[in-house]
Each structure stands twice: as structure tokens, then as C-alpha cells.
C-alpha positions as protocol buffer text, in pm:
chain_id: "A"
residue {
  index: 1
  type: MET
  ca { x: -6002 y: 11583 z: 2976 }
}
residue {
  index: 2
  type: ALA
  ca { x: -5943 y: 11864 z: 3253 }
}
residue {
  index: 3
  type: SER
  ca { x: -6053 y: 11781 z: 3598 }
}
residue {
  index: 4
  type: LEU
  ca { x: -6414 y: 11860 z: 3635 }
}
residue {
  index: 5
  type: THR
  ca { x: -6646 y: 11926 z: 3933 }
}
residue {
  index: 6
  type: LEU
  ca { x: -7015 y: 11855 z: 3984 }
}
residue {
  index: 7
  type: VAL
  ca { x: -7163 y: 12139 z: 4201 }
}
residue {
  index: 8
  type: VAL
  ca { x: -7505 y: 12028 z: 4341 }
}
residue {
  index: 9
  type: MET
  ca { x: -7742 y: 12297 z: 4463 }
}
residue {
  index: 10
  type: ALA
  ca { x: -7938 y: 12134 z: 4762 }
}
residue {
  index: 11
  type: ALA
  ca { x: -8012 y: 12406 z: 4994 }
}
residue {
  index: 12
  type: GLY
  ca { x: -8343 y: 12512 z: 4834 }
}
residue {
  index: 13
  type: ILE
  ca { x: -8673 y: 12480 z: 5039 }
}
residue {
  index: 14
  type: GLY
  ca { x: -8914 y: 12259 z: 4861 }
}
residue {
  index: 15
  type: SER
  ca { x: -9227 y: 12461 z: 4940 }
}
residue {
  index: 16
  type: ARG
  ca { x: -9467 y: 12265 z: 4716 }
}
residue {
  index: 17
  type: TYR
  ca { x: -9346 y: 11929 z: 4812 }
}
residue {
  index: 18
  type: GLY
  ca { x: -9351 y: 12016 z: 5180 }
}
residue {
  index: 19
  type: GLY
  ca { x: -9000 y: 11926 z: 5299 }
}
residue {
  index: 20
  type: LEU
  ca { x: -8671 y: 11800 z: 5208 }
}
residue {
  index: 21
  type: LYS
  ca { x: -8749 y: 11639 z: 4880 }
}
residue {
  index: 22
  type: GLN
  ca { x: -8401 y: 11596 z: 4783 }
}
residue {
  index: 23
  type: ILE
  ca { x: -8346 y: 11319 z: 5051 }
}
residue {
  index: 24
  type: ASP
  ca { x: -8666 y: 11117 z: 4964 }
}
residue {
  index: 25
  type: PRO
  ca { x: -8594 y: 10761 z: 4848 }
}
residue {
  index: 26
  type: VAL
  ca { x: -8701 y: 10681 z: 4482 }
}
residue {
  index: 27
  type: GLY
  ca { x: -8465 y: 10403 z: 4374 }
}
residue {
  index: 28
  type: PRO
  ca { x: -8503 y: 10038 z: 4451 }
}
residue {
  index: 29
  type: SER
  ca { x: -8228 y: 10026 z: 4690 }
}
residue {
  index: 30
  type: GLY
  ca { x: -8314 y: 10346 z: 4862 }
}
residue {
  index: 31
  type: GLU
  ca { x: -8150 y: 10578 z: 4624 }
}
residue {
  index: 32
  type: VAL
  ca { x: -8261 y: 10941 z: 4604 }
}
residue {
  index: 33
  type: VAL
  ca { x: -8273 y: 11166 z: 4298 }
}
residue {
  index: 34
  type: LEU
  ca { x: -7934 y: 11289 z: 4366 }
}
residue {
  index: 35
  type: ASP
  ca { x: -7770 y: 10951 z: 4363 }
}
residue {
  index: 36
  type: TYR
  ca { x: -7860 y: 10910 z: 4004 }
}
residue {
  index: 37
  type: SER
  ca { x: -7719 y: 11245 z: 3922 }
}
residue {
  index: 38
  type: VAL
  ca { x: -7398 y: 11180 z: 4087 }
}
residue {
  index: 39
  type: PHE
  ca { x: -7366 y: 10830 z: 3949 }
}
residue {
  index: 40
  type: ASP
  ca { x: -7411 y: 10961 z: 3592 }
}
residue {
  index: 41
  type: ALA
  ca { x: -7159 y: 11245 z: 3655 }
}
residue {
  index: 42
  type: LEU
  ca { x: -6891 y: 10998 z: 3761 }
}
residue {
  index: 43
  type: ARG
  ca { x: -6919 y: 10775 z: 3462 }
}
residue {
  index: 44
  type: ALA
  ca { x: -6917 y: 11084 z: 3238 }
}
residue {
  index: 45
  type: GLY
  ca { x: -6573 y: 11169 z: 3400 }
}
residue {
  index: 46
  type: PHE
  ca { x: -6646 y: 11407 z: 3667 }
}
residue {
  index: 47
  type: GLY
  ca { x: -6391 y: 11355 z: 3962 }
}
residue {
  index: 48
  type: ARG
  ca { x: -6516 y: 11574 z: 4243 }
}
residue {
  index: 49
  type: VAL
  ca { x: -6852 y: 11667 z: 4397 }
}
residue {
  index: 50
  type: VAL
  ca { x: -6939 y: 11987 z: 4586 }
}
residue {
  index: 51
  type: PHE
  ca { x: -7277 y: 11981 z: 4788 }
}
residue {
  index: 52
  type: ILE
  ca { x: -7422 y: 12318 z: 4866 }
}
residue {
  index: 53
  type: ILE
  ca { x: -7656 y: 12281 z: 5165 }
}
residue {
  index: 54
  type: ARG
  ca { x: -7797 y: 12464 z: 5451 }
}
residue {
  index: 55
  type: ARG
  ca { x: -7677 y: 12438 z: 5802 }
}
residue {
  index: 56
  type: ASP
  ca { x: -7999 y: 12284 z: 5943 }
}
residue {
  index: 57
  type: ILE
  ca { x: -8012 y: 12013 z: 5689 }
}
residue {
  index: 58
  type: GLU
  ca { x: -7625 y: 11921 z: 5711 }
}
residue {
  index: 59
  type: GLU
  ca { x: -7649 y: 11630 z: 5956 }
}
residue {
  index: 60
  type: ALA
  ca { x: -7941 y: 11466 z: 5772 }
}
residue {
  index: 61
  type: PHE
  ca { x: -7797 y: 11523 z: 5440 }
}
residue {
  index: 62
  type: ARG
  ca { x: -7448 y: 11387 z: 5521 }
}
residue {
  index: 63
  type: GLU
  ca { x: -7603 y: 11070 z: 5689 }
}
residue {
  index: 64
  type: ARG
  ca { x: -7864 y: 10999 z: 5432 }
}
residue {
  index: 65
  type: ILE
  ca { x: -7657 y: 11094 z: 5120 }
}
residue {
  index: 66
  type: GLY
  ca { x: -7309 y: 11229 z: 5166 }
}
residue {
  index: 67
  type: ARG
  ca { x: -7163 y: 10926 z: 5341 }
}
residue {
  index: 68
  type: ARG
  ca { x: -7209 y: 10672 z: 5058 }
}
residue {
  index: 69
  type: ILE
  ca { x: -7102 y: 10926 z: 4789 }
}
residue {
  index: 70
  type: GLU
  ca { x: -6790 y: 11005 z: 4994 }
}
residue {
  index: 71
  type: ARG
  ca { x: -6692 y: 10649 z: 4952 }
}
residue {
  index: 72
  type: ALA
  ca { x: -6703 y: 10686 z: 4564 }
}
residue {
  index: 73
  type: VAL
  ca { x: -6562 y: 11029 z: 4502 }
}
residue {
  index: 74
  type: GLU
  ca { x: -6377 y: 11320 z: 4646 }
}
residue {
  index: 75
  type: THR
  ca { x: -6668 y: 11519 z: 4818 }
}
residue {
  index: 76
  type: ALA
  ca { x: -6693 y: 11867 z: 4974 }
}
residue {
  index: 77
  type: TYR
  ca { x: -6973 y: 12060 z: 5154 }
}
residue {
  index: 78
  type: VAL
  ca { x: -7051 y: 12425 z: 5125 }
}
residue {
  index: 79
  type: ILE
  ca { x: -7311 y: 12595 z: 5365 }
}
residue {
  index: 80
  type: GLN
  ca { x: -7531 y: 12843 z: 5179 }
}
residue {
  index: 81
  type: SER
  ca { x: -7572 y: 13093 z: 5465 }
}
residue {
  index: 82
  type: LEU
  ca { x: -7809 y: 13396 z: 5454 }
}
residue {
  index: 83
  type: ASP
  ca { x: -7552 y: 13610 z: 5608 }
}
residue {
  index: 84
  type: ASP
  ca { x: -7301 y: 13526 z: 5341 }
}
residue {
  index: 85
  type: LEU
  ca { x: -7328 y: 13886 z: 5213 }
}
residue {
  index: 86
  type: PRO
  ca { x: -7077 y: 14145 z: 5055 }
}
residue {
  index: 87
  type: PRO
  ca { x: -6908 y: 14385 z: 5281 }
}
residue {
  index: 88
  type: GLY
  ca { x: -7131 y: 14664 z: 5407 }
}
residue {
  index: 89
  type: PHE
  ca { x: -7464 y: 14476 z: 5382 }
}
residue {
  index: 90
  type: VAL
  ca { x: -7662 y: 14346 z: 5672 }
}
residue {
  index: 91
  type: LEU
  ca { x: -7905 y: 14055 z: 5671 }
}
residue {
  index: 92
  type: PRO
  ca { x: -8260 y: 14193 z: 5668 }
}
residue {
  index: 93
  type: GLU
  ca { x: -8460 y: 14064 z: 5982 }
}
residue {
  index: 94
  type: ASP
  ca { x: -8739 y: 13937 z: 5771 }
}
residue {
  index: 95
  type: ARG
  ca { x: -8520 y: 13728 z: 5535 }
}
residue {
  index: 96
  type: LYS
  ca { x: -8595 y: 13366 z: 5589 }
}
residue {
  index: 97
  type: LYS
  ca { x: -8523 y: 13180 z: 5256 }
}
residue {
  index: 98
  type: PRO
  ca { x: -8203 y: 13123 z: 5078 }
}
residue {
  index: 99
  type: TRP
  ca { x: -8084 y: 13408 z: 4836 }
}
residue {
  index: 100
  type: GLY
  ca { x: -8124 y: 13199 z: 4521 }
}
residue {
  index: 101
  type: THR
  ca { x: -7931 y: 12975 z: 4280 }
}
residue {
  index: 102
  type: ALA
  ca { x: -7658 y: 13254 z: 4175 }
}
residue {
  index: 103
  type: HIS
  ca { x: -7593 y: 13307 z: 4540 }
}
residue {
  index: 104
  type: ALA
  ca { x: -7571 y: 12920 z: 4601 }
}
residue {
  index: 105
  type: ILE
  ca { x: -7296 y: 12895 z: 4326 }
}
residue {
  index: 106
  type: LEU
  ca { x: -7127 y: 13210 z: 4465 }
}
residue {
  index: 107
  type: CYS
  ca { x: -7096 y: 13039 z: 4820 }
}
residue {
  index: 108
  type: ALA
  ca { x: -6892 y: 12764 z: 4641 }
}
residue {
  index: 109
  type: ARG
  ca { x: -6630 y: 13009 z: 4524 }
}
residue {
  index: 110
  type: ASP
  ca { x: -6363 y: 12886 z: 4744 }
}
residue {
  index: 111
  type: ALA
  ca { x: -6442 y: 12509 z: 4692 }
}
residue {
  index: 112
  type: VAL
  ca { x: -6438 y: 12515 z: 4303 }
}
residue {
  index: 113
  type: ALA
  ca { x: -6116 y: 12567 z: 4096 }
}
residue {
  index: 114
  type: THR
  ca { x: -6207 y: 12375 z: 3775 }
}
residue {
  index: 115
  type: PRO
  ca { x: -6467 y: 12388 z: 3514 }
}
residue {
  index: 116
  type: PHE
  ca { x: -6790 y: 12271 z: 3666 }
}
residue {
  index: 117
  type: LEU
  ca { x: -7155 y: 12155 z: 3610 }
}
residue {
  index: 118
  type: ALA
  ca { x: -7407 y: 12313 z: 3838 }
}
residue {
  index: 119
  type: ILE
  ca { x: -7735 y: 12121 z: 3889 }
}
residue {
  index: 120
  type: ASN
  ca { x: -8035 y: 12100 z: 4108 }
}
residue {
  index: 121
  type: ALA
  ca { x: -8040 y: 11835 z: 4371 }
}
residue {
  index: 122
  type: ASP
  ca { x: -8392 y: 11709 z: 4319 }
}
residue {
  index: 123
  type: ASP
  ca { x: -8403 y: 11688 z: 3927 }
}
residue {
  index: 124
  type: TYR
  ca { x: -8323 y: 11376 z: 3715 }
}
residue {
  index: 125
  type: TYR
  ca { x: -8125 y: 11492 z: 3418 }
}
residue {
  index: 126
  type: GLY
  ca { x: -8034 y: 11162 z: 3240 }
}
residue {
  index: 127
  type: ARG
  ca { x: -7690 y: 11019 z: 3155 }
}
residue {
  index: 128
  type: THR
  ca { x: -7659 y: 11180 z: 2823 }
}
residue {
  index: 129
  type: ALA
  ca { x: -7680 y: 11534 z: 2977 }
}
residue {
  index: 130
  type: PHE
  ca { x: -7384 y: 11460 z: 3190 }
}
residue {
  index: 131
  type: ALA
  ca { x: -7185 y: 11301 z: 2904 }
}
residue {
  index: 132
  type: SER
  ca { x: -7239 y: 11605 z: 2669 }
}
residue {
  index: 133
  type: MET
  ca { x: -7134 y: 11850 z: 2936 }
}
residue {
  index: 134
  type: ALA
  ca { x: -6831 y: 11670 z: 3040 }
}
residue {
  index: 135
  type: GLU
  ca { x: -6730 y: 11674 z: 2676 }
}
residue {
  index: 136
  type: PHE
  ca { x: -6791 y: 12050 z: 2655 }
}
residue {
  index: 137
  type: LEU
  ca { x: -6627 y: 12136 z: 2978 }
}
residue {
  index: 138
  type: GLY
  ca { x: -6324 y: 11905 z: 2910 }
}
residue {
  index: 139
  type: ALA
  ca { x: -6257 y: 12093 z: 2589 }
}
residue {
  index: 140
  type: GLU
  ca { x: -6302 y: 12444 z: 2741 }
}
residue {
  index: 141
  type: SER
  ca { x: -5976 y: 12619 z: 2799 }
}
residue {
  index: 142
  type: GLY
  ca { x: -6149 y: 12965 z: 2897 }
}
residue {
  index: 143
  type: GLY
  ca { x: -6098 y: 13099 z: 2548 }
}
residue {
  index: 144
  type: ASP
  ca { x: -5950 y: 13445 z: 2473 }
}
residue {
  index: 145
  type: GLY
  ca { x: -6098 y: 13628 z: 2780 }
}
residue {
  index: 146
  type: GLY
  ca { x: -6460 y: 13583 z: 2702 }
}
residue {
  index: 147
  type: LEU
  ca { x: -6682 y: 13370 z: 2904 }
}
residue {
  index: 148
  type: GLU
  ca { x: -6778 y: 13038 z: 2726 }
}
residue {
  index: 149
  type: PHE
  ca { x: -7047 y: 12850 z: 2905 }
}
residue {
  index: 150
  type: ALA
  ca { x: -7300 y: 12582 z: 2833 }
}
residue {
  index: 151
  type: MET
  ca { x: -7650 y: 12477 z: 2922 }
}
residue {
  index: 152
  type: VAL
  ca { x: -7827 y: 12147 z: 2864 }
}
residue {
  index: 153
  type: GLY
  ca { x: -8141 y: 12206 z: 2672 }
}
residue {
  index: 154
  type: TYR
  ca { x: -8444 y: 11987 z: 2730 }
}
residue {
  index: 155
  type: ARG
  ca { x: -8759 y: 11996 z: 2507 }
}
residue {
  index: 156
  type: LEU
  ca { x: -9030 y: 12161 z: 2709 }
}
residue {
  index: 157
  type: ALA
  ca { x: -9274 y: 11864 z: 2650 }
}
residue {
  index: 158
  type: ASN
  ca { x: -9023 y: 11633 z: 2835 }
}
residue {
  index: 159
  type: THR
  ca { x: -9013 y: 11836 z: 3142 }
}
residue {
  index: 160
  type: LEU
  ca { x: -9378 y: 11857 z: 3265 }
}
residue {
  index: 161
  type: SER
  ca { x: -9561 y: 11727 z: 3565 }
}
residue {
  index: 162
  type: GLU
  ca { x: -9888 y: 11539 z: 3510 }
}
residue {
  index: 163
  type: HIS
  ca { x: -10019 y: 11675 z: 3848 }
}
residue {
  index: 164
  type: GLY
  ca { x: -10014 y: 12049 z: 3819 }
}
residue {
  index: 165
  type: THR
  ca { x: -9839 y: 12350 z: 3678 }
}
residue {
  index: 166
  type: VAL
  ca { x: -9456 y: 12390 z: 3673 }
}
residue {
  index: 167
  type: ALA
  ca { x: -9225 y: 12688 z: 3651 }
}
residue {
  index: 168
  type: ARG
  ca { x: -8977 y: 12669 z: 3360 }
}
residue {
  index: 169
  type: GLY
  ca { x: -8726 y: 12880 z: 3176 }
}
residue {
  index: 170
  type: VAL
  ca { x: -8835 y: 12874 z: 2819 }
}
residue {
  index: 171
  type: CYS
  ca { x: -8531 y: 12965 z: 2585 }
}
residue {
  index: 172
  type: THR
  ca { x: -8462 y: 13118 z: 2261 }
}
residue {
  index: 173
  type: ALA
  ca { x: -8165 y: 13043 z: 2056 }
}
residue {
  index: 174
  type: THR
  ca { x: -7959 y: 13137 z: 1744 }
}
residue {
  index: 175
  type: ALA
  ca { x: -7950 y: 12920 z: 1444 }
}
residue {
  index: 176
  type: ASP
  ca { x: -7613 y: 12779 z: 1549 }
}
residue {
  index: 177
  type: GLY
  ca { x: -7740 y: 12671 z: 1894 }
}
residue {
  index: 178
  type: TYR
  ca { x: -7644 y: 12954 z: 2129 }
}
residue {
  index: 179
  type: LEU
  ca { x: -7859 y: 13082 z: 2398 }
}
residue {
  index: 180
  type: VAL
  ca { x: -8027 y: 13425 z: 2338 }
}
residue {
  index: 181
  type: GLY
  ca { x: -8242 y: 13456 z: 2639 }
}
residue {
  index: 182
  type: ILE
  ca { x: -8464 y: 13265 z: 2895 }
}
residue {
  index: 183
  type: ARG
  ca { x: -8818 y: 13373 z: 2973 }
}
residue {
  index: 184
  type: GLU
  ca { x: -8929 y: 13242 z: 3309 }
}
residue {
  index: 185
  type: LEU
  ca { x: -9292 y: 13116 z: 3301 }
}
residue {
  index: 186
  type: LEU
  ca { x: -9431 y: 13041 z: 3633 }
}
residue {
  index: 187
  type: LYS
  ca { x: -9732 y: 12815 z: 3532 }
}
residue {
  index: 188
  type: ILE
  ca { x: -9698 y: 12575 z: 3252 }
}
residue {
  index: 189
  type: ARG
  ca { x: -9932 y: 12271 z: 3203 }
}
residue {
  index: 190
  type: ARG
  ca { x: -10013 y: 12009 z: 2961 }
}
residue {
  index: 191
  type: PHE
  ca { x: -10363 y: 11998 z: 2825 }
}
residue {
  index: 192
  type: PRO
  ca { x: -10526 y: 11754 z: 2572 }
}
residue {
  index: 193
  type: ASP
  ca { x: -10484 y: 11990 z: 2300 }
}
residue {
  index: 194
  type: GLY
  ca { x: -10124 y: 12109 z: 2384 }
}
residue {
  index: 195
  type: VAL
  ca { x: -9892 y: 12272 z: 2630 }
}
residue {
  index: 196
  type: MET
  ca { x: -9996 y: 12614 z: 2757 }
}
residue {
  index: 197
  type: HIS
  ca { x: -9911 y: 12870 z: 3009 }
}
residue {
  index: 198
  type: THR
  ca { x: -10097 y: 13137 z: 3216 }
}
residue {
  index: 199
  type: GLU
  ca { x: -9996 y: 13458 z: 3379 }
}
residue {
  index: 200
  type: ASN
  ca { x: -10338 y: 13541 z: 3538 }
}
residue {
  index: 201
  type: ASP
  ca { x: -10503 y: 13193 z: 3587 }
}
residue {
  index: 202
  type: LEU
  ca { x: -10768 y: 13292 z: 3340 }
}
residue {
  index: 203
  type: GLU
  ca { x: -10615 y: 13312 z: 2993 }
}
residue {
  index: 204
  type: TRP
  ca { x: -10401 y: 13014 z: 2876 }
}
residue {
  index: 205
  type: MET
  ca { x: -10154 y: 13075 z: 2594 }
}
residue {
  index: 206
  type: PRO
  ca { x: -10006 y: 12807 z: 2377 }
}
residue {
  index: 207
  type: LEU
  ca { x: -9640 y: 12706 z: 2394 }
}
residue {
  index: 208
  type: ALA
  ca { x: -9433 y: 12513 z: 2135 }
}
residue {
  index: 209
  type: PRO
  ca { x: -9369 y: 12166 z: 2302 }
}
residue {
  index: 210
  type: ASP
  ca { x: -9024 y: 12141 z: 2129 }
}
residue {
  index: 211
  type: SER
  ca { x: -8911 y: 12462 z: 2294 }
}
residue {
  index: 212
  type: TRP
  ca { x: -8566 y: 12468 z: 2439 }
}
residue {
  index: 213
  type: THR
  ca { x: -8602 y: 12460 z: 2828 }
}
residue {
  index: 214
  type: SER
  ca { x: -8355 y: 12524 z: 3093 }
}
residue {
  index: 215
  type: MET
  ca { x: -8362 y: 12291 z: 3403 }
}
residue {
  index: 216
  type: ASN
  ca { x: -8075 y: 12452 z: 3569 }
}
residue {
  index: 217
  type: CYS
  ca { x: -7805 y: 12225 z: 3422 }
}
residue {
  index: 218
  type: TRP
  ca { x: -7530 y: 12467 z: 3362 }
}
residue {
  index: 219
  type: GLY
  ca { x: -7164 y: 12434 z: 3257 }
}
residue {
  index: 220
  type: PHE
  ca { x: -6930 y: 12704 z: 3400 }
}
residue {
  index: 221
  type: THR
  ca { x: -6554 y: 12800 z: 3427 }
}
residue {
  index: 222
  type: PRO
  ca { x: -6436 y: 12956 z: 3769 }
}
residue {
  index: 223
  type: ALA
  ca { x: -6446 y: 13290 z: 3588 }
}
residue {
  index: 224
  type: LEU
  ca { x: -6809 y: 13299 z: 3660 }
}
residue {
  index: 225
  type: PHE
  ca { x: -6728 y: 13373 z: 4035 }
}
residue {
  index: 226
  type: GLY
  ca { x: -6582 y: 13710 z: 3960 }
}
residue {
  index: 227
  type: GLU
  ca { x: -6907 y: 13808 z: 3779 }
}
residue {
  index: 228
  type: LEU
  ca { x: -7127 y: 13680 z: 4068 }
}
residue {
  index: 229
  type: GLU
  ca { x: -6919 y: 13871 z: 4328 }
}
residue {
  index: 230
  type: ARG
  ca { x: -6958 y: 14185 z: 4109 }
}
residue {
  index: 231
  type: ARG
  ca { x: -7325 y: 14143 z: 4049 }
}
residue {
  index: 232
  type: PHE
  ca { x: -7458 y: 14038 z: 4394 }
}
residue {
  index: 233
  type: PRO
  ca { x: -7403 y: 14378 z: 4561 }
}
residue {
  index: 234
  type: GLU
  ca { x: -7583 y: 14543 z: 4272 }
}
residue {
  index: 235
  type: PHE
  ca { x: -7868 y: 14291 z: 4304 }
}
residue {
  index: 236
  type: LEU
  ca { x: -7904 y: 14385 z: 4677 }
}
residue {
  index: 237
  type: ARG
  ca { x: -7902 y: 14753 z: 4602 }
}
residue {
  index: 238
  type: ALA
  ca { x: -8161 y: 14732 z: 4326 }
}
residue {
  index: 239
  type: ARG
  ca { x: -8395 y: 14488 z: 4513 }
}
residue {
  index: 240
  type: GLY
  ca { x: -8422 y: 14689 z: 4846 }
}
residue {
  index: 241
  type: ALA
  ca { x: -8797 y: 14723 z: 4810 }
}
residue {
  index: 242
  type: ASP
  ca { x: -8862 y: 14346 z: 4811 }
}
residue {
  index: 243
  type: ILE
  ca { x: -8553 y: 14222 z: 4960 }
}
residue {
  index: 244
  type: ALA
  ca { x: -8734 y: 13986 z: 5192 }
}
residue {
  index: 245
  type: LYS
  ca { x: -8828 y: 13762 z: 4909 }
}
residue {
  index: 246
  type: ALA
  ca { x: -8604 y: 13857 z: 4606 }
}
residue {
  index: 247
  type: GLU
  ca { x: -8390 y: 13595 z: 4480 }
}
residue {
  index: 248
  type: PHE
  ca { x: -8053 y: 13616 z: 4301 }
}
residue {
  index: 249
  type: LEU
  ca { x: -8094 y: 13363 z: 4021 }
}
residue {
  index: 250
  type: ILE
  ca { x: -7844 y: 13215 z: 3786 }
}
residue {
  index: 251
  type: PRO
  ca { x: -8062 y: 13234 z: 3479 }
}
residue {
  index: 252
  type: GLU
  ca { x: -8101 y: 13597 z: 3518 }
}
residue {
  index: 253
  type: VAL
  ca { x: -7726 y: 13643 z: 3559 }
}
residue {
  index: 254
  type: VAL
  ca { x: -7656 y: 13443 z: 3251 }
}
residue {
  index: 255
  type: GLY
  ca { x: -7926 y: 13644 z: 3070 }
}
residue {
  index: 256
  type: ASP
  ca { x: -7744 y: 13970 z: 3164 }
}
residue {
  index: 257
  type: LEU
  ca { x: -7392 y: 13841 z: 3053 }
}
residue {
  index: 258
  type: ILE
  ca { x: -7543 y: 13745 z: 2712 }
}
residue {
  index: 259
  type: ARG
  ca { x: -7702 y: 14085 z: 2673 }
}
residue {
  index: 260
  type: GLU
  ca { x: -7397 y: 14264 z: 2766 }
}
residue {
  index: 261
  type: LYS
  ca { x: -7204 y: 14043 z: 2516 }
}
residue {
  index: 262
  type: ARG
  ca { x: -6971 y: 13916 z: 2800 }
}
residue {
  index: 263
  type: ALA
  ca { x: -7062 y: 13557 z: 2760 }
}
residue {
  index: 264
  type: ARG
  ca { x: -7168 y: 13291 z: 2495 }
}
residue {
  index: 265
  type: VAL
  ca { x: -7368 y: 12996 z: 2620 }
}
residue {
  index: 266
  type: LYS
  ca { x: -7387 y: 12685 z: 2410 }
}
residue {
  index: 267
  type: ILE
  ca { x: -7712 y: 12491 z: 2415 }
}
residue {
  index: 268
  type: LEU
  ca { x: -7633 y: 12122 z: 2464 }
}
residue {
  index: 269
  type: PRO
  ca { x: -7951 y: 11948 z: 2320 }
}
residue {
  index: 270
  type: THR
  ca { x: -8090 y: 11652 z: 2488 }
}
residue {
  index: 271
  type: ARG
  ca { x: -8377 y: 11421 z: 2429 }
}
residue {
  index: 272
  type: GLU
  ca { x: -8383 y: 11301 z: 2787 }
}
residue {
  index: 273
  type: ARG
  ca { x: -8708 y: 11316 z: 2969 }
}
residue {
  index: 274
  type: TRP
  ca { x: -8686 y: 11504 z: 3294 }
}
residue {
  index: 275
  type: PHE
  ca { x: -8815 y: 11352 z: 3612 }
}
residue {
  index: 276
  type: GLY
  ca { x: -8874 y: 11530 z: 3935 }
}
residue {
  index: 277
  type: VAL
  ca { x: -9092 y: 11552 z: 4238 }
}
residue {
  index: 278
  type: THR
  ca { x: -9245 y: 11885 z: 4203 }
}
residue {
  index: 279
  type: TYR
  ca { x: -9563 y: 11744 z: 4377 }
}
residue {
  index: 280
  type: PRO
  ca { x: -9591 y: 11436 z: 4599 }
}
residue {
  index: 281
  type: GLU
  ca { x: -9803 y: 11272 z: 4346 }
}
residue {
  index: 282
  type: ASP
  ca { x: -9499 y: 11286 z: 4102 }
}
residue {
  index: 283
  type: ARG
  ca { x: -9297 y: 11030 z: 4328 }
}
residue {
  index: 284
  type: PRO
  ca { x: -9463 y: 10702 z: 4218 }
}
residue {
  index: 285
  type: ALA
  ca { x: -9430 y: 10794 z: 3843 }
}
residue {
  index: 286
  type: PHE
  ca { x: -9071 y: 10867 z: 3917 }
}
residue {
  index: 287
  type: ARG
  ca { x: -9005 y: 10543 z: 4100 }
}
residue {
  index: 288
  type: GLN
  ca { x: -9163 y: 10355 z: 3802 }
}
residue {
  index: 289
  type: ALA
  ca { x: -8938 y: 10535 z: 3569 }
}
residue {
  index: 290
  type: VAL
  ca { x: -8651 y: 10449 z: 3763 }
}
residue {
  index: 291
  type: LEU
  ca { x: -8727 y: 10091 z: 3773 }
}
residue {
  index: 292
  type: ALA
  ca { x: -8777 y: 10082 z: 3399 }
}
residue {
  index: 293
  type: LEU
  ca { x: -8432 y: 10223 z: 3351 }
}
residue {
  index: 294
  type: VAL
  ca { x: -8289 y: 9966 z: 3587 }
}
residue {
  index: 295
  type: GLU
  ca { x: -8467 y: 9689 z: 3412 }
}
residue {
  index: 296
  type: ALA
  ca { x: -8329 y: 9836 z: 3073 }
}
residue {
  index: 297
  type: GLY
  ca { x: -7965 y: 9819 z: 3207 }
}
residue {
  index: 298
  type: VAL
  ca { x: -7920 y: 10191 z: 3222 }
}
residue {
  index: 299
  type: TYR
  ca { x: -7860 y: 10170 z: 3600 }
}
residue {
  index: 300
  type: PRO
  ca { x: -7767 y: 9878 z: 3838 }
}
residue {
  index: 301
  type: ARG
  ca { x: -8015 y: 9794 z: 4085 }
}
residue {
  index: 302
  type: ASP
  ca { x: -7781 y: 9904 z: 4372 }
}
residue {
  index: 303
  type: LEU
  ca { x: -7598 y: 10214 z: 4249 }
}
residue {
  index: 304
  type: TRP
  ca { x: -7332 y: 10214 z: 4522 }
}
residue {
  index: 305
  type: ALA
  ca { x: -7281 y: 9840 z: 4576 }
}
residue {
  index: 306
  type: GLY
  ca { x: -6921 y: 9757 z: 4624 }
}
residue {
  index: 307
  type: ARG
  ca { x: -6811 y: 10115 z: 4692 }
}
């Protein structure tokens, strides 16, 4: 297997949760969500971790999370900075939030030289997601000039919160399991009579609970960085009217690459149940789920004991 890197996007602002949800303990020995992702990645064969963070959370992140992971695996930190812009562009005065997930990955361009898995810091993906991605990336040689990427696909019904609506990327795929497109739906909720979404808070439309869903669990080769460098200036020019809030997002970049027939994205199916903390009320259920996995022997009670 080729050397593989885990890239963790941890610079996002958790506006719904109200703070740095990625450093909120959920495990029996004080583990955070991210600990389980790194642990699963290491046992799947990943040999290096790159954290993408903001400067203002760097000290707390290193102290609460980084120090113990540094003892287990080679670790690097990348700062996602608002002023990391292409030549000729100036940071708008009213821009306050990070530029989005595609920009986050672009910021790691000098820190990643191997096939890599990019994930969110505050989502639980499950051990099989990392195992299937490691197998895909370990076999990926870059092909004949085309871009061969992958996405772990979750069943929509396995990704919902019991405490409110969620935003999800609902996917369409070919018969042989390649991604065709992602439709970003901002308000999805489970009801007694099924899973539905709304665009106006009045009309609710049904969704198939088995729809493939993207949870930002992407497998890429370093060839992606060249595409991001080319497309980020185009994004900035095209979104000038709403540049204070517009986001350069990895699902949109991937969708463009597919439409342009520049990339193929294999969906790696999983039956894992997603867990996260979209709302503060999600945390007790997440803690219970983690404890159940510990009791079932999926994880040790103390992930990093002895490391």
C-alpha cells in the first residue's frame, strides 16, 4: 500500500452548535469525535495526519487534541487563513468566515504529497469507511492522466439528527457506482411517515431513505491541488456580488470536474451510521453510541492508552 495521508478539515465555525464542537469530549476517557476518526484511520493503514485549523484555535486544538495524536502518528498543522488568496486578490473587509472546504484542502497543498482522505473534524464516519478508502487509495496509481477519486457513500437515513433539520449532499450515481452529481439540500428531517426536505419551510417533499449521501469523506490524489489552484480565482471572480459569504466547496468542485469529464469518483458504499453534533442535544446520543461501540469491542475504553 502506498503511503496515505489523513487530512482533517477542522477550521469551520460551528454556528449551530455555538462553538468549537470539534474539541467537545464525547468518549469515556475524554475522547473527542476526531479521536475516533484518527484511530480508525491508523488501523486502516494511514501513516500521516494533517490538521487544517484556524490560527485563533491553534493553541487549544494542539493542547486538547494534537498532543496525544502526535505521540501516535506523524502529524502536521496547516492554518486556513482568510488572506491565503491567489495573486491579485485582496481580502474583502467584511469577510469573516473561512472560504470553505475546497479552500481548506487547497491550504494543505504544501503539506500533502500522497493520496489522501479528507474528512470533517466533527463527524463520526465508522471504521469501515476508513478501511474501504485505504484500500481504494492504496491501489490508486493516478491512472493515465485522468483524475480517479472516491467518496464514501452513506445511506441518507443513517445520517439524520433527531433534533432538527440537517444539510446533506444527496447523490445520484451510475449503475456501476460512480458519482454523477450531488444535490445540496439544506433542510432534511425525518418524520413518522418518512424522510423529507423543504426549500421554503412550507412544503415538505419526500426523499428516498436509501439515497447515497455525501458526508465529506473524500479520497483524492495530489492532482486535485492543481485543479483547486486553477478554480479558486475563477470562484472569486464569479462570486464578487456575494463575496462576503460565498464558499468554495469541495462538492461543487467535484461536481464540476465530473460534468467536464475530467474526473471519475467511485462511491464506496457503507452501512455505517453517521454520528455528529449538529445540535447540542445530539451529544448525549453520540456519547451513548460511543459507549455501545466500546462495550461491543469496536474501540478500547481509552483510545490512546500506552501511546
